Every structure is written in structure tokens, then in C-alpha cells.
C-alpha positions in Angstrom: 165.1 120.7 149.3 163.1 122.0 146.1 165.0 124.5 143.8 163.0 127.2 142.4 163.5 128.5 138.8 165.2 131.8 140.3 167.6 129.4 142.1 168.5 127.7 138.7 168.8 131.2 137.0 171.0 132.3 139.7 173.4 129.1 139.3 173.7 129.8 135.5 174.1 133.6 136.0 176.9 133.0 138.5 178.7 130.6 136.0 178.3 133.3 133.4 179.7 135.9 135.7 182.5 133.5 136.7 183.3 133.2 132.7 183.1 137.0 132.6 185.6 137.4 135.5 187.8 135.2 133.8 188.0 137.3 130.6 188.4 140.3 132.7 191.3 138.8 134.5 192.9 137.8 131.4 192.3 141.7 130.0 190.6 140.4 127.2 187.4 142.2 125.5 183.7 140.8 125.9 181.1 140.4 123.4 178.1 138.9 124.6 175.3 138.8 121.8 172.5 136.5 121.3 169.1 135.6 122.5 169.2 136.3 126.1 165.3 136.1 126.5 165.3 138.9 129.0 163.1 141.7 129.4 165.1 145.0 130.4 162.0 147.4 130.8 162.6 150.9 129.3 166.3 150.5 129.1 166.0 150.2 125.3 163.7 152.9 123.5 160.6 151.2 122.3 160.9 148.3 124.7 157.8 147.4 126.8 158.0 148.1 130.5 158.3 144.6 131.8 161.3 143.9 133.7 162.2 140.1 134.4 164.4 138.8 136.9 167.0 137.9 134.3 166.7 141.4 133.0 167.6 142.9 136.4 170.8 140.7 136.4 171.9 142.1 133.0 171.0 145.7 134.3 173.3 145.2 137.3 175.9 143.9 134.8 175.6 147.1 132.7 175.5 149.3 135.9 179.1 148.0 136.7 180.2 150.6 134.2 182.5 147.9 132.5 180.0 147.0 129.7 177.7 148.7 127.1 174.2 147.8 125.7 174.8 148.2 122.0 171.0 147.9 121.3 170.2 151.1 123.0 173.0 153.0 121.0 172.7 155.4 118.0 174.5 152.9 115.9 171.7 150.2 116.0 170.2 149.7 112.6 166.6 148.1 111.9 165.6 148.0 115.5 164.7 148.0 118.2 162.7 144.9 118.0 164.5 141.4 117.6 161.5 139.1 117.9 158.2 139.1 116.3 155.0 136.8 116.5 155.2 134.5 113.4 151.3 134.6 113.4 151.0 138.4 113.3 154.2 139.7 112.1 153.6 143.2 111.6 151.6 143.8 114.9 154.2 146.3 116.8 152.4 145.2 120.0 153.6 141.6 119.8 157.1 142.4 119.1 159.9 142.4 121.7 163.5 142.7 122.2 165.1 139.5 123.6 168.1 139.5 121.6 170.8 141.8 122.9 174.4 142.9 122.3 176.6 143.9 125.0 180.3 144.8 124.5 183.2 145.9 126.7 183.6 149.5 127.0 187.0 149.2 125.5 185.4 148.0 122.3 182.5 150.5 122.1 184.5 152.7 120.1 185.0 150.1 117.6 181.5 149.4 116.9 180.5 150.6 113.6 177.0 149.2 113.8 174.7 146.6 115.2 172.0 145.5 112.5 168.8 143.9 113.3 167.8 142.1 110.3 164.0 142.8 110.0 164.3 142.7 106.3 165.4 138.8 106.6 168.3 139.6 104.4 170.9 137.4 106.7 168.4 135.6 108.8 168.4 131.8 108.8 165.5 130.0 107.1 164.6 126.4 106.0 162.4 125.2 103.1 159.5 122.9 104.1 156.9 121.4 102.1 156.6 122.4 98.5 159.3 125.1 98.7 157.7 126.9 101.4 160.4 129.3 103.3 160.0 129.4 107.2 162.0 131.6 109.2 162.8 131.8 113.0 160.7 134.2 114.9 163.9 136.2 115.8 165.7 138.6 113.5 169.4 137.9 113.2 172.0 140.6 114.6 175.1 141.4 113.0 177.9 143.4 114.9 180.3 145.2 112.8 183.4 146.5 114.4 186.3 148.5 112.9 189.8 149.7 113.5 190.7 146.7 115.7 194.3 146.2 116.4 195.7 143.2 114.7 198.4 142.8 117.5 198.1 139.3 119.0 199.1 138.6 122.7 202.1 136.6 123.4 201.7 132.9 123.3 198.6 133.0 120.8 198.4 130.0 118.7 196.0 130.4 115.7 194.0 127.2 115.1 193.7 125.5 111.7 190.4 126.6 109.8 187.9 124.0 110.0 186.9 122.2 106.7 183.6 120.7 105.7 183.5 117.7 104.1 
């Protein structure tokens, strides 16, 4: 039997939902941030109307009432677009919102800001050729949380910090 891309996406999504269920079971908070490569339609002001299959899955997660999309909140700075066309970076018609930040509703009061780095102040880059700087075609996201409790759960053992050679 031939598996479709939709079948594969469903398998991956079900794995993600399993991980989310495990987080919920442990009564932990969720921060889901990064390039999700999903089109959510008009869920975010300024977004295009297109709604992808994966976007529908994310909307279903949001409609559960347990999570909030920070990109669509008033604390977003520098947005809404998170991806641009490197050949035409100023063309608003070629920009999209693919990088998302979703948090547990319990964390929402602690979100001070979500910065979308359209000025490329902290977006990674590499130097090629004769000093030419090349950026990724996505702006980096920075989530700033405030007033979180420092209380650690029983049995929590901090790991040693990693050291680079």
C-alpha cells in the first residue's frame, strides 16, 4: 500500500500529540516554537488566506482551549511575517508566517514579548566568499517570559552545564 504525504504528516502529528499528552500528564508547561511550515489562514492578522493541511491540525490544537498562539497576540514585536523571499526581501506579497510560537495557556500571563527579528539583530548568519554575509530566509524568534516561579518539582536534578572545547 502506498502511503501519501498526508498519511506521513498524520503519523508525525500523532507523535507530536503523544509528546504533548505526556507533557500534559506531567502537568508541565508547553512552549512549541519554530519553523512549523504551516499556513494558518487568517488566524494571524496580516497572514494570507491559505490554510494548509498541517495548519488545520495546529488550529485544532489551538481550539482545544489549552494553548495560545503568541504570534497573534498584542505582545508580538516586529511581526507578523517570519519568512521572506531572499531574492525580493522587501516584497510584502512574498512574505509569509511559517515560524510560530504556541504556549500553554498557563504560561500566557508570563509572556512579556515575542520578538520577530526583521532587523536581523540576532538572526544567525554565515560569511561566504569575500566577507559576504548570508542570512537564513527566516527571521529568528525570541520569546521573553517574566515572573516565573523558581520552584522545582520533587526529584528534579539539574544537569551539568555543557562546555565547549
